[in-house]
N, C-alpha and C positions, 0 to 999 in steps of 0.2 A: 563469672565466679572469680578467673584468676584478678581483671579490673578490680571487682569488690577489696579483695585481700590486700590486694598492689595499694588501694588510697588508704584502707583502715594503716597498715603500716606505716605510709606517709606523714599521716595524721596524728599515728602516736608517737609519732619521731618526731613531729614539727619541723618534716622534711618535704623541700621543695622537690616535687616530682620529676626536674629536670637535672637533679643533683646527680653526682657519681654513686652514692652509694644508692639512691634510689633508684637507678637505672639499672646497678648492678639485683637489687633485690627484682626486680619487674626481671630481671635475666634468670634469677634463680627459681620465680614462681615458673616460669615457663619451661624450664627445664626439668623441675620436679612434675609438672602436669606430663612434660611428655615421656619422662621413664614412668607414668600409671598410677601417680598419686593423682587420684579424684575427688578426694572428701575434701571438701572447705574446710573442716577443723583439723585436718593434717595438715594440710600446706598451712595452717595461720599457726600451728605448733613448728611445722620446719621450718619457715620464714622468722616465725618469734626466736628459734634457738639460734640461729645463725645473724640476727636482726642485730646487735651488739655488736660484732665483728665488720660487720658491713659499714657502720657509721664509721668507725678508725680509718678505713681507707678512703 
Protein backbone atom coordinates (compact mmCIF):
# COMPACT_ATOMS: atom_id res chain seq x y z
CA UNK A 1 0.00 0.00 0.00
CA UNK A 2 2.75 2.47 0.93
CA UNK A 3 4.69 1.63 -2.23
CA UNK A 4 1.61 2.29 -4.37
CA UNK A 5 1.12 5.72 -2.83
CA UNK A 6 4.83 6.47 -3.09
CA UNK A 7 4.81 5.49 -6.78
CA UNK A 8 1.78 7.73 -7.37
CA UNK A 9 3.47 10.62 -5.54
CA UNK A 10 6.62 10.32 -7.66
CA UNK A 11 4.69 9.98 -10.92
CA UNK A 12 2.45 12.95 -10.18
CA UNK A 13 5.51 15.12 -9.60
CA UNK A 14 7.69 13.63 -12.36
CA UNK A 15 10.14 12.97 -9.58
CA UNK A 16 12.93 10.39 -9.64
CA UNK A 17 12.43 7.78 -6.93
CA UNK A 18 15.96 8.29 -5.66
CA UNK A 19 15.70 12.08 -5.43
CA UNK A 20 15.93 13.71 -2.00
CA UNK A 21 12.28 14.82 -2.12
CA UNK A 22 11.08 11.31 -3.03
CA UNK A 23 13.15 9.77 -0.26
CA UNK A 24 11.68 12.26 2.20
CA UNK A 25 8.18 11.43 0.95
CA UNK A 26 8.86 7.72 1.52
CA UNK A 27 10.08 8.44 5.04
CA UNK A 28 6.98 10.53 5.75
CA UNK A 29 4.67 7.80 4.45
CA UNK A 30 6.35 5.18 6.61
CA UNK A 31 6.19 7.45 9.64
CA UNK A 32 2.48 8.15 9.12
CA UNK A 33 1.81 4.42 8.77
CA UNK A 34 3.80 3.65 11.92
CA UNK A 35 1.74 6.25 13.77
CA UNK A 36 -1.52 4.54 12.87
CA UNK A 37 -2.63 6.00 9.55
CA UNK A 38 -3.88 2.89 7.77
CA UNK A 39 -6.28 4.27 5.19
CA UNK A 40 -4.88 4.54 1.67
CA UNK A 41 -7.00 7.63 1.09
CA UNK A 42 -5.80 9.28 4.31
CA UNK A 43 -2.18 8.57 3.42
CA UNK A 44 -2.71 10.04 -0.06
CA UNK A 45 -4.26 13.17 1.40
CA UNK A 46 -1.56 13.59 4.02
CA UNK A 47 1.36 13.09 1.63
CA UNK A 48 -0.37 15.34 -0.90
CA UNK A 49 -0.64 18.18 1.55
CA UNK A 50 3.06 18.05 2.34
CA UNK A 51 4.11 17.14 -1.19
CA UNK A 52 4.71 20.70 -2.38
CA UNK A 53 6.84 21.40 0.69
CA UNK A 54 8.97 18.31 0.06
CA UNK A 55 9.75 19.33 -3.50
CA UNK A 56 11.24 22.62 -2.30
CA UNK A 57 13.99 20.84 -0.37
